[in-house]
KOLDO-399257 format. One record per residue (C-alpha): x, y, z. Coordinates in steps of 0.1 Angstrom, whole numbers, plus 2048, in hexadecimal, padded with zeros to 3 digits. Layout:
XYZ...
This chain:
8FB7DE8898F07C48709127B38709137B48968F27A18988FA78C8798DC7998658DE79983F8CA7B282B8C37B08068CD7D47FB8B97D07DB8997CE7F08A17EB80789580E80089482F81287784681487F86A81E86387B83086B8A08298618C08398648E28288858E983A8968C88318A58C380E89A8A47FC8B28867FD8C98988168D58778248E38588128E08368218F58178198F57F28219197E88209277FC8029067FD7EE8F181C7EF8CC8177F78B48267DE89E8437E987A83F7DD85C8577DC84483D7EA84681A7F882F7FC7FE8327ED82181B7D282D8047D980F8007FE8168108187FF81E83681282D85580184786E80E82C88481C82086683080086681D7EB84A80F7DF8597EE7F18417D87E58247EC7C18307EA7C48347C47CF8107C17B08057D37998107B878E7EC7B07837E77D47708087D375F7FD7B37557DC7C37477EE7E17328047CA7247E67B871C7D57DA70B7F57E66F57F47C76EC7D07CD6E47D67F16CD7F37E86BC7DF7CD6AF7C47E46977C98016A57AC8146C679A8116CE77D8286F17798346F875B81E6EF76E7FE70278D80972177880F71D7697EC71C78C7DD73B7977EF74E7787E474577A7BF7467A07BA76B7A47B376978979974F79C7847617BD784
């Protein structure tokens, strides 16, 4: 297919992610580009989102701990002030990741 459409793939950047059910043995299929086998991985990052073989996002959410910490700090700041104008709130959002 790729040769027919004159597409070139970098086999070093290609991976397979097997989404398994209880009835399907792991890594039952082997994929190749040309003569090179494509590596099977337990999870993969695509468009900035990490997905695992169960099609879950747990690993992705665990990597977002810095964002969660920043949101907690911002929640404390918002609760600490009776009034925050939009300009001050934007300033907090822009500087919070730098202080964590």
